[in-house]
C-alpha positions in Angstrom: 0.0 0.0 0.0 1.5 3.4 -1.1 0.3 6.7 0.2 1.4 10.0 -1.2 2.3 13.0 1.0 3.1 16.4 -0.3 6.2 18.2 1.2 3.8 20.2 3.4 0.6 18.1 3.4 -1.2 14.9 2.9 -2.6 13.8 -0.4 -5.1 11.1 -1.1 -3.8 7.5 -0.7 -4.3 5.2 -3.6 -5.6 1.7 -3.0 -5.5 0.3 -6.5 -2.0 -1.3 -7.2 -2.5 -1.0 -11.0 -3.5 2.6 -10.6 -0.7 3.2 -8.2 1.7 2.0 -10.8 0.0 4.3 -13.3 0.6 7.2 -11.0 4.2 6.3 -10.5 4.8 6.5 -14.2 2.9 9.7 -14.8 4.8 12.9 -15.6 2.5 14.8 -13.1 4.6 13.7 -10.1 8.1 13.1 -9.1 8.7 10.4 -6.4 11.6 9.6 -4.1 12.4 6.2 -2.5 9.8 4.9 -0.1 10.2 4.2 3.6 8.1 2.0 5.9 5.9 3.6 8.5 3.3 2.5 11.1 -0.2 4.0 11.1 -1.4 5.6 14.3 -4.4 7.8 15.1 -4.2 11.6 15.1 -4.8 12.9 18.6 -8.3 14.3 19.3 -8.7 18.0 18.8 -8.2 20.5 16.0 -5.4 18.4 14.6 -7.9 15.8 13.4 -9.6 18.4 11.1 -6.6 19.8 9.2 -6.2 17.1 6.5 -2.5 16.8 7.6 -0.6 13.6 8.1 1.6 14.0 11.2 5.1 12.5 11.8 8.0 12.6 14.1 10.4 15.6 14.0 13.1 13.1 13.2 11.3 12.2 10.0 11.3 15.8 8.9 13.7 15.3 6.0 11.1 13.0 4.5 7.9 14.5 5.6 6.9 18.0 6.6 4.4 18.4 9.5 6.1 17.3 12.7 4.2 16.8 15.9 5.7 16.4 19.4 5.1 13.0 20.9 5.2 11.2 17.5 7.6 8.3 17.4 10.0 8.0 14.5 8.5 5.8 11.8 4.9 6.7 12.7 2.3 8.5 10.5 -0.7 9.9 12.3 -3.9 9.9 10.2 -7.4 10.8 11.3 -10.4 8.5 11.0 -11.5 9.9 7.6 -8.0 9.5 6.2 -7.6 5.9 7.6 -11.0 4.9 6.2 -10.2 6.2 2.8 -6.7 4.7 2.7 -8.1 1.4 3.8 -5.7 1.1 6.7 -6.0 0.6 10.5 -3.9 1.6 13.5 -0.8 -0.6 13.6 -0.6 -1.3 9.8 2.7 -1.0 8.1 2.6 1.1 5.0 5.2 2.1 2.4 5.3 5.9 2.1 7.2 8.1 -0.2 7.5 11.8 -0.7 5.5 13.5 -3.4 7.0 16.4 -5.3 4.6 18.5 -7.3 5.3 18.9 -11.1 7.2 21.9 -12.3 4.4 22.8 -14.7 1.2 24.4 -13.4 -0.3 22.3 -10.7 -2.8 24.9 -9.3 -6.5 24.0 -9.3 -8.7 26.1 -11.5 -11.9 24.5 -10.2 -12.7 22.3 -7.2 -16.2 20.8 -7.1 -17.1 19.3 -3.7 -20.0 17.7 -2.0 -20.2 19.0 1.6 -22.3 17.7 4.6 -22.6 18.3 8.3 -21.2 15.7 10.8 -23.2 14.7 13.9 -26.8 14.8 14.8 -29.0 17.3 12.8 -32.4 18.5 14.1 -33.0 21.0 11.4 -31.6 22.3 8.1 -28.7 24.7 8.5 -28.1 27.4 5.9 -24.5 28.2 5.0 -23.4 31.0 2.8 -21.3 29.9 -0.2 -19.0 33.0 0.2 -18.4 32.0 3.9 -17.5 28.4 2.9 -15.2 29.7 0.1 -13.2 31.8 2.5 -13.1 29.1 5.2 -11.8 26.4 2.9 -9.4 28.6 1.2 -7.9 29.6 4.6 -7.7 26.1 6.0 -6.5 24.2 2.9 -4.5 26.8 0.9 -1.7 25.0 -1.0 -3.0 21.6 -0.1 -3.3 18.9 -2.8 -6.8 17.6 -3.5 -7.8 14.7 -5.6 -11.1 13.5 -7.1 -12.8 11.1 -4.7 -10.9 12.4 -1.7 -12.8 12.9 1.6 -11.7 15.7 4.0 -13.1 16.6 7.4 -12.8 20.1 8.9 -14.2 22.3 11.6 -15.5 25.8 11.3 -14.6 28.7 13.7 -17.9 28.1 15.4 -16.9 24.5 16.2 -19.3 22.8 13.6 -17.8 19.7 12.0 -18.1 19.1 8.3 -16.8 16.6 5.8 -16.5 17.1 2.0 -15.9 14.8 -0.9 -14.0 16.0 -4.0 -16.1 15.3 -7.1 -14.0 17.2 -9.7 -10.5 18.7 -9.6 -9.5 20.6 -12.7 -6.0 22.0 -13.1 -5.4 25.3 -14.8 -4.6 25.0 -18.5 -5.4 21.3 -18.5 -8.0 20.7 -21.2 -8.5 17.0 -20.8 -8.1 15.3 -17.5 -7.9 11.6 -16.8 -10.7 11.0 -14.3 -8.4 8.7 -12.2 -5.7 11.4 -11.9 -7.7 14.5 -11.2 -5.7 16.4 -8.6 -4.0 19.7 -8.0 -3.1 22.3 -5.4 -5.6 24.8 -4.0 -4.5 28.4 -4.8 -5.9 31.8 -4.5 -7.4 31.5 -8.0 -9.2 28.2 -7.3 -12.9 28.4 -8.1 -15.1 26.4 -5.6 -18.4 24.8 -6.5 -20.4 23.5 -3.5 -23.0 20.7 -3.6 -25.0 18.9 -0.9 -25.9 15.1 -1.0 -29.1 14.2 -2.7 -31.9 13.7 -0.2 -30.0 15.5 2.5 -31.9 18.0 4.6 -29.1 18.9 7.0 -27.4 21.6 4.9 -28.5 24.2 2.4 -25.9 26.3 0.5 -27.0 29.9 -0.2 -25.7 32.3 -2.8 -24.0 29.6 -4.8 -22.3 30.7 -8.0 -22.1 27.5 -9.9 -23.2 28.2 -13.4 -19.9 27.2 -15.1 -17.7 24.1 -14.7 -14.6 26.0 -15.9 -12.8 29.0 -14.6 -12.4 30.5 -18.0 -13.9 30.0 -21.4 -11.3 29.1 -24.1 -13.4 28.8 -27.3 -10.7 27.2 -29.4 -10.1 24.5 -26.8 -13.9 23.8 -27.0 -13.5 23.4 -30.8 -15.3 26.7 -31.6 -13.7 29.2 -33.9 -14.7 32.6 -35.2 -17.5 33.2 -32.7 -15.8 35.3 -30.0 -18.2 38.3 -30.4 -21.2 36.0 -30.5 -20.1 34.2 -27.3 -19.5 37.6 -25.5 -23.1 38.6 -26.4 -24.5 35.2 -25.2 -22.6 35.5 -21.9 -23.6 39.1 -21.3 -27.3 38.6 -22.0 -28.0 35.0 -20.9 -25.5 34.1 -18.2 -24.2 37.2 -16.5 -27.2 37.4 -14.1 -26.8 33.7 -13.2 -23.2 34.2 -12.1 -24.4 36.7 -9.4 -25.5 35.5 -6.0 -29.3 35.1 -5.6 -29.6 37.9 -3.0 -27.9 40.3 -5.4 -30.3 39.3 -8.3 -33.3 39.8 -5.9 -32.1 43.2 -4.9 -31.7 44.2 -8.5 -35.2 42.9 -9.3 -34.2 41.2 -12.5 -35.2 37.9 -14.0 -32.9 35.4 -15.6 -33.0 34.9 -19.4 -34.8 31.6 -20.0 -34.2 31.1 -23.7 -32.0 32.0 -26.6 -32.3 31.4 -30.4 -29.2 30.7 -32.5 -30.0 31.2 -36.2 -28.0 31.4 -39.4 -26.9 29.4 -42.5 -26.3 25.7 -42.3 -22.8 24.5 -41.2 -21.9 27.7 -39.3 -21.7 25.9 -35.9 -25.1 26.5 -34.2 -25.4 22.9 -33.0 -21.8 22.9 -31.9 -22.2 26.1 -29.9 -25.3 24.8 -28.2 -23.6 21.5 -27.2 -20.6 23.2 -25.8 -22.8 25.6 -23.8 -24.4 22.5 -22.3 -21.0 21.1 -21.4 -19.5 24.3 -19.7 -22.7 24.9 -17.7 -22.7 23.4 -14.2 -26.1 21.9 -14.2 -27.9 18.8 -15.3 -26.9 17.1 -18.6 -28.5 19.0 -21.4 -31.5 17.5 -23.1 -31.0 17.6 -26.9 -34.2 17.2 -28.9 -34.5 17.2 -32.6 -37.7 19.1 -33.5 -39.5 16.2 -35.4 -38.9 13.8 -32.5 -41.5 15.7 -30.4 -44.2 14.9 -32.9 -46.4 11.9 -32.3 -49.3 10.3 -34.3 -51.6 10.0 -31.3 -53.8 12.9 -30.1 -52.2 14.8 -27.2 -48.9 12.9 -27.2 -46.9 15.6 -28.9 -47.9 18.1 -26.2 -47.2 15.5 -23.5 -43.6 15.0 -25.0 -43.0 18.7 -24.6 -44.3 18.7 -21.0 -42.1 15.8 -20.1 -39.0 17.7 -21.1 -39.7 20.2 -18.3 -40.7 17.6 -15.7 -37.2 17.3 -14.1 -36.8 21.1 -13.9 -40.2 21.5 -12.2 -39.4 18.8 -9.6 -36.0 20.2 -9.0 -37.4 23.7 -8.4 -40.0 22.4 -6.0 -37.3 20.7 -3.9 -34.4 23.2 -4.1 -36.1 26.5 -5.0 -33.6 29.1 -6.1 -30.7 26.7 -5.4 -31.8 24.2 -8.0 -29.5 23.2 -10.8 -29.8 24.7 -14.3 -31.7 22.6 -16.8 -30.7 23.1 -20.4 -33.0 22.0 -23.2 -31.7 22.2 -26.8 -34.3 22.2 -29.6 -32.5 21.4 -32.9 -34.5 22.5 -36.0 -37.0 24.2 -33.7 -38.8 25.6 -36.8 -40.1 22.0 -37.5 -42.4 22.2 -34.5 -42.8 25.9 -33.7 -44.1 27.3 -37.0 -46.3 30.4 -37.0 -49.8 29.5 -35.6 -52.4 29.5 -38.3 -55.6 28.9 -36.3 -56.6 26.4 -38.9 -58.9 23.5 -38.0 -56.8 21.0 -39.9 -55.3 18.3 -37.6 -51.7 18.9 -38.7 -51.9 22.7 -38.1 -53.7 22.2 -34.8 -50.9 19.9 -33.5 -48.2 22.5 -34.3 -50.3 25.3 -32.7 -50.8 23.2 -29.5 -47.0 22.5 -29.3 -46.3 26.2 -29.5 -48.9 26.9 -26.8 -47.5 24.2 -24.5 -44.0 25.5 -24.9 -45.0 29.1 -24.2 -46.9 28.0 -21.1 -43.9 26.1 -19.7 -41.4 28.9 -20.4 -43.5 31.9 -19.3 -46.7 30.7 -17.8 -48.5 31.3 -14.5 -45.9 29.3 -12.6 -42.7 30.2 -14.5 -39.5 28.1 -14.1 -36.3 30.0 -13.2 -34.0 27.0 -13.5 -34.4 26.4 -17.2 -32.5 27.6 -20.3 -34.0 26.8 -23.7 -31.7 27.0 -26.7 -33.5 26.9 -30.1 -31.5 26.3 -33.3 -32.8 27.1 -36.8 -31.8 28.0 -40.3 -35.2 29.7 -40.9 -35.9 32.3 -38.2 -38.7 33.8 -40.2 -40.8 30.6 -39.9 -41.0 30.7 -36.1 -44.1 31.9 -34.3 -43.6 35.5 -33.2 -44.7 34.9 -29.7 -41.7 32.7 -29.1 -39.3 35.6 -29.8 -40.8 38.0 -27.2 -39.1 38.8 -23.9 -39.4 36.0 -21.4 -39.2 33.3 -24.1 -36.4 33.1 -26.7 -35.5 36.7 -26.2 -31.8 36.4 -26.8 -31.4 36.0 -30.6 -27.9 35.5 -31.9 -27.1 35.2 -35.5 -24.3 32.7 -36.2 -23.2 33.9 -39.6 -20.4 32.9 -42.0 -16.9 33.4 -40.3 -14.7 36.3 -41.3 -11.0 35.9 -42.2 -10.0 35.8 -38.5 -12.7 33.3 -37.8 -11.7 31.1 -40.7 -8.1 31.1 -39.5 -9.2 29.9 -36.0 -11.4 27.2 -37.5 -8.5 26.0 -39.7 -6.2 26.0 -36.7 -8.7 23.9 -34.7 -9.1 21.3 -37.5 -5.4 21.1 -38.3 -4.2 21.0 -34.7 -3.9 17.2 -34.5 -2.3 17.0 -37.9 0.3 19.5 -36.8 0.9 17.8 -33.5 1.4 14.5 -35.3 4.0 16.1 -37.6 1.8 15.3 -40.7 1.4 19.0 -41.7 4.0 20.1 -44.2 6.0 23.2 -43.5 4.8 25.0 -46.6 1.1 25.1 -45.4 0.1 28.7 -44.8 -3.2 28.8 -42.9 -3.5 32.6 -43.2 -3.4 32.4 -47.0 -6.0 29.6 -46.9 -8.2 31.7 -44.7 -8.0 34.6 -47.1 -8.9 32.4 -50.1 -11.7 30.6 -48.4 -14.2 33.5 -48.5 -17.8 32.6 -47.5 -16.8 29.1 -46.4 -18.8 27.9 -43.4 -17.2 26.1 -40.5 -18.5 22.7 -41.7 -17.2 23.4 -45.2 -13.7 24.3 -43.8 -13.7 21.1 -41.9 -14.6 19.4 -45.2 -11.6 21.2 -46.9 -9.2 19.8 -44.3 -10.6 16.3 -44.7 -10.3 16.5 -48.5 -6.7 17.8 -48.2 -5.9 14.8 -45.9 -7.4 12.4 -48.4 -5.1 13.7 -51.1 -2.1 13.2 -48.8 -3.3 9.6 -48.0 -3.9 8.8 -51.6 -0.2 9.4 -52.4 0.6 6.5 -50.1 -2.0 4.1 -51.5 -1.7 2.0 -54.6 -4.8 0.6 -56.3 -2.6 -2.2 -57.8 -1.6 -3.4 -54.3 -4.0 -2.4 -51.6 -2.2 -4.6 -49.1 1.0 -2.6 -49.5 1.9 -1.1 -46.0 1.5 2.6 -45.6 4.7 4.6 -45.1 3.5 6.7 -42.1 6.7 8.8 -42.0 6.1 10.2 -45.5 2.5 11.2 -45.0 2.5 15.0 -45.4 -0.5 17.3 -46.0 0.9 20.0 -48.3 -0.3 23.4 -49.4 -1.0 21.9 -52.8 -3.4 19.4 -51.1 -5.3 22.3 -49.6 -5.4 24.2 -53.0 -6.9 21.1 -54.6 -9.3 20.7 -51.7 -10.6 24.3 -52.1 -11.3 23.5 -55.7 -13.1 20.3 -54.8 -15.2 21.7 -51.9 -17.1 24.8 -53.0 -18.9 27.1 -50.6 -22.7 27.0 -50.5 -22.8 30.8 -50.3 -19.9 31.4 -52.7 -19.7 32.9 -56.2 -20.9 30.3 -58.8 -18.1 30.7 -61.3 -19.5 28.1 -63.7 -22.9 29.8 -63.9 -21.3 33.2 -64.5 -19.0 31.8 -67.3 -22.1 30.3 -69.0 -23.4 33.8 -69.4 -20.3 34.7 -71.5 -19.5 31.5 -73.5 -17.5 33.5 -76.1 -15.5 35.3 -73.5 -15.3 39.1 -73.3 -13.9 41.4 -76.0 -13.4 45.1 -76.4 -16.6 46.4 -78.1 -15.7 50.0 -78.1 -15.9 53.1 -75.9 -19.6 52.9 -75.3 -19.5 49.4 -73.9 -16.3 50.3 -72.0 -18.2 53.2 -70.4 -20.9 51.0 -69.1 -18.4 48.5 -67.7 -16.2 51.2 -66.0 -19.2 52.9 -64.4 -20.5 49.6 -63.1 -17.0 48.7 -61.6 -17.1 52.1 -59.9 -20.3 51.0 -58.2 -18.5 47.8 -57.1 -15.8 49.9 -55.4 -18.4 52.1 -53.9 -20.1 49.1 -52.3 -16.7 47.8 -51.0 -15.4 51.0 -49.5 -18.4 53.3 -48.7 -20.1 52.9 -45.3 -23.1 54.9 -46.5 -24.0 52.6 -49.4 -25.1 49.2 -48.1 -27.4 48.8 -51.1 -26.6 49.9 -54.6 -28.8 49.1 -57.7 -27.8 49.3 -61.3 -29.8 48.7 -64.5 -28.2 47.7 -67.8 -30.6 48.4 -70.7 -30.3 48.0 -74.4 -31.6 46.0 -77.4 -31.7 42.2 -77.2 -28.3 40.5 -77.8 -26.1 43.5 -77.0 -24.2 41.6 -74.3 -25.9 42.9 -71.2 -25.9 39.5 -69.4 -22.3 38.8 -70.4 -21.4 42.3 -69.1 -23.2 41.7 -65.8 -21.5 38.3 -65.4 -18.1 39.9 -66.1 -18.7 42.5 -63.5 -19.6 39.7 -61.0 -16.4 37.9 -61.8 -14.1 40.9 -61.8 -15.6 42.2 -58.5 -14.2 39.2 -56.6 -17.2 39.4 -54.3 -17.6 36.1 -52.3 -21.3 35.8 -53.2 -22.7 36.3 -56.7 -26.0 34.9 -57.8 -27.9 35.1 -61.1 -31.7 35.1 -61.1 -33.1 34.4 -64.6 -36.3 33.0 -66.1 -34.4 29.8 -66.7 -33.6 29.4 -63.0 -37.3 29.5 -62.3 -38.2 26.6 -64.6 -40.3 24.2 -62.6 -41.8 26.9 -60.4 -45.3 26.9 -61.8 -47.1 29.5 -59.7 -46.4 33.1 -58.8 -46.1 32.4 -55.1 -43.3 29.8 -55.6 -41.4 32.3 -57.8 -41.7 35.0 -55.2 -40.4 32.6 -52.5 -37.4 31.8 -54.7 -36.6 35.5 -55.2 -36.8 36.1 -51.5 -34.6 33.1 -50.7 -31.9 34.3 -53.0 -31.9 37.7 -51.4 -31.9 36.2 -47.9 -28.8 34.1 -48.8 -27.1 37.3 -50.1 -27.8 39.0 -46.7 -25.7 36.3 -45.0 -22.5 37.4 -46.9 -20.6 40.6 -46.2 -20.3 41.5 -49.9 -22.9 40.2 -52.4 -24.0 40.7 -56.0 -27.4 39.6 -57.3 -27.9 39.8 -61.1 -31.6 40.0 -62.2 -31.2 38.8 -65.8 -34.0 40.0 -68.1 -36.2 41.6 -65.5 -39.2 41.8 -67.8 -39.1 38.0 -68.2 -38.9 37.5 -64.4 -42.2 39.5 -64.3 -43.7 37.2 -67.0 -44.1 40.2 -69.3 -46.1 39.6 -72.5 -46.2 42.6 -75.0 -49.7 41.8 -76.1 -51.8 43.6 -73.7 -49.3 44.2 -72.1 -49.6 41.7 -69.3 -47.2 40.9 -66.4 -47.3 39.4 -62.9 -48.2 42.1 -60.3 -47.2 39.7 -57.5 -43.7 39.2 -58.8 -43.5 43.0 -59.6 -44.4 43.8 -56.0 -42.0 41.3 -54.6 -39.1 42.6 -56.6 -40.0 46.2 -55.7 -40.0 45.3 -52.0 -36.7 43.4 -52.2 -35.0 46.2 -54.1 -36.1 48.7 -51.4 -35.0 46.5 -48.4 -31.5 47.1 -47.0 -29.3 44.2 -46.0 -28.4 43.7 -42.3 -25.9 45.9 -40.7 -22.4 45.2 -41.7 -23.4 43.5 -45.0 -23.5 45.1 -48.5 -25.4 44.2 -51.6 -25.1 45.3 -55.3 -28.0 44.5 -57.5 -27.5 44.5 -61.3 -30.6 44.3 -63.5 -30.7 43.7 -67.3 -33.6 44.5 -69.6 -34.4 44.7 -73.3 -37.8 46.3 -72.5 -36.7 49.6 -70.9 -39.9 51.4 -72.1 -42.1 48.8 -70.4 -40.2 49.0 -67.1 -40.3 52.8 -67.3 -44.0 52.8 -67.9 -44.7 50.8 -64.7 -42.1 52.9 -62.9 -39.9 50.0 -62.0 -36.8 51.8 -63.4 -37.1 54.2 -60.4 -36.1 51.3 -58.1 -32.6 51.5 -59.7 -30.2 54.3 -58.7 -28.1 54.0 -61.9 -29.0 53.1 -65.5 -26.4 52.4 -68.2 -27.1 51.8 -71.9 -25.5 48.8 -73.6 -25.8 49.6 -77.3 -25.5 47.7 -80.6 -22.2 47.8 -82.5 -21.2 50.6 -84.9 -19.0 49.8 -87.8 -16.0 51.1 -85.8 -17.0 48.8 -82.9 -17.5 45.8 -85.2 -14.0 46.4 -86.7 -12.4 46.3 -83.2 -14.2 43.0 -82.4 -13.2 41.4 -85.8 -9.6 42.4 -85.3 -9.6 40.7 -82.0 -11.3 37.6 -83.3 -9.0 37.3 -86.3 -11.5 35.3 -88.4 -11.3 37.5 -91.6 -8.4 38.3 -93.9 -7.0 41.8 -93.3 -8.4 43.1 -96.6 -11.9 41.8 -95.8 -12.3 43.3 -92.2 -13.5 46.8 -93.3 -16.1 45.3 -95.6 -17.4 43.0 -92.9 -17.4 45.7 -90.3 -19.5 48.0 -92.6 -22.0 45.2 -93.0 -22.2 44.8 -89.3 -23.2 48.4 -88.5 -26.0 48.5 -85.8 -25.5 44.8 -85.1 -25.8 43.3 -81.6 -22.7 41.5 -80.5 -24.6 38.2 -80.0 -25.8 38.3 -83.7 -22.2 38.9 -84.8 -21.0 35.7 -83.1 -23.9 33.8 -84.7 -23.0 35.0 -88.1 -19.3 34.1 -87.7 -20.3 30.6 -86.5 -22.6 30.1 -89.5 -20.3 31.6 -92.1 -17.3 29.7 -90.8 -19.3 26.4 -90.7 -16.7 25.0 -88.4 -15.8 27.3 -85.6 -12.7 25.4 -84.4 -10.6 25.9 -87.5 -11.8 29.5 -87.9 -11.0 30.5 -84.3 -7.7 28.7 -84.3 -6.5 30.7 -87.3 -6.2 27.8 -89.7 -9.0 29.1 -91.8 -10.4 32.5 -92.7 -14.1 33.4 -93.4 -14.8 34.2 -97.0 -16.4 37.6 -97.3 -18.9 36.5 -99.9 -20.0 33.6 -97.7 -20.4 36.0 -94.8 -22.6 38.4 -96.8 -24.8 35.5 -98.0 -25.2 34.4 -94.3 -26.0 38.0 -93.3 -28.8 38.1 -96.0 -30.2 34.7 -94.8 -30.2 35.4 -91.1 -31.1 39.1 -91.3 -30.8 41.6 -88.6 
């Protein structure tokens, strides 16, 4: 049997030989040769309540707390120490000196269960602040270990015993439950509990909301959400840290609910789970929204009530001292949709669930020991009553991470790779964070996984799958990350392929008039980027059909390098048969754009989006009103949006006053002979002596028609554009007469 004694104090003996060996090998301690000693009882009196082990002054070189009257070779332990060590008076034990590790050994947090000794006639109330000062004075610089029992006496002579349930050392992220120990210091945070069912002691003014002394988000696996966490702590937890009597004097109520909303993959579920872990309360209940629903009448409402049953019972028994109960509703929009008042069974069930939840959160007998965390991608679907004060009143948007946040996320997901020496020296996470604009946290994690798969693939051979892997040569390189960024595309990123389809023939210099429209539009891009007073800028490109308005808008989107660019066209609405579905699609695209700091939306052929028909004329007033409202609505604070519209029916849009919704309008004209000559010189499809004649024939021609003529006259575009063949001017003129203008 080995017992460990600190140079100045006693530390918990260990009964398990296997575990004892484990401790001997651990880097957390340094041990010196053991000596044999006999167990004796600590004399009655205050010495029995100090947690010290006493020895003879002659043993002082080995142990530290001498006591007159102790024989050499004796160790005096009190009854609690003897019971825990499993020894009796007269037993011979092997003892060795324990030397604390050089690295930090101070306890950040000590969670103990405390109870009164002796007969109890009534419940005694003890202030947590008093206990904190008492234990800190009596046991400062003593080593405590999980599972250890310690008896002590207050200044008033009352005898207590406490059991250590958790001992967390500063800076120690993960702790082996069998080796939880450390030294009490001035910075140790105490959490007090009483045994279940015990009516002898009641702790008042307990500050026990957190299980950790400080919140290190990166250690929790959360990156890029420092500002959001600060807001959550200030609004939802600050009041719970204060003692109850202070809260009562202030006359404030605790926040009972919060809503985390934002795009998919941004870490809402992760944040909620980690909040549940760091809070010192009951294990959080995590409920997926659809799990609450039941096919039997009244069962769905019953499922909601059962979620609150433990909290209700706990508040009845412990009152203000009851533990915090956290309930997490993932996809809360699935069960808490806006109440319709419909008599249909499905609608009535959802209405009843909302009513039940509202009653439990903020009813006649409100619960003060609950915290409801709702998670959703669609905040607009929730019933408005849920978002009022007293319900889910704290609403935090978990958006796409900025550059600093992306760097933190990449550091979190590459940390183990780096620690295992599998990360190549050429990997620059800052550069990757800059390139990965509009990537969510989940997508960045996917990028890291993809990069690792490329590294693994170099070590595998499809010809010999049993070939052993050379672990030493596994390196995740910068090239692997570049390939991963090409493979994993952000959901809210610029769709380069879609933009390139709008300019299949590339972009050519069409003359000063086209250049003017491009330059002015790019000035608007810079205005959106740099100006604080222009969160929403709208530009309309108008001109005859085929003049390259869509290609110009797509080019502006590509050259802007905005992280989010979307094109809304009549083709993108194919399959949406009714006006309402098309309006919802329009609104969804704008809502997605609001989640990015810089966004461009291209409304291609606005008149076609409105279902314009020149006979009549007729158009959809519902889509017209939706577009009008969306173009008048500003994006959220901190985000900016540029809307580019294109139209071939300027007179129609002007007649319905839709042009007024755009702050800038630029004309994209047809080609003059001079413009056509510039284009043909760049394309190099005519002989030099034929260019002037071809250009004269192309006067007032749209650029799209020009390309069609060249394709037809050349009959085979590939040899023409490669320079191996030139278009005959007579063939070109014949095609021009056949196709017409």
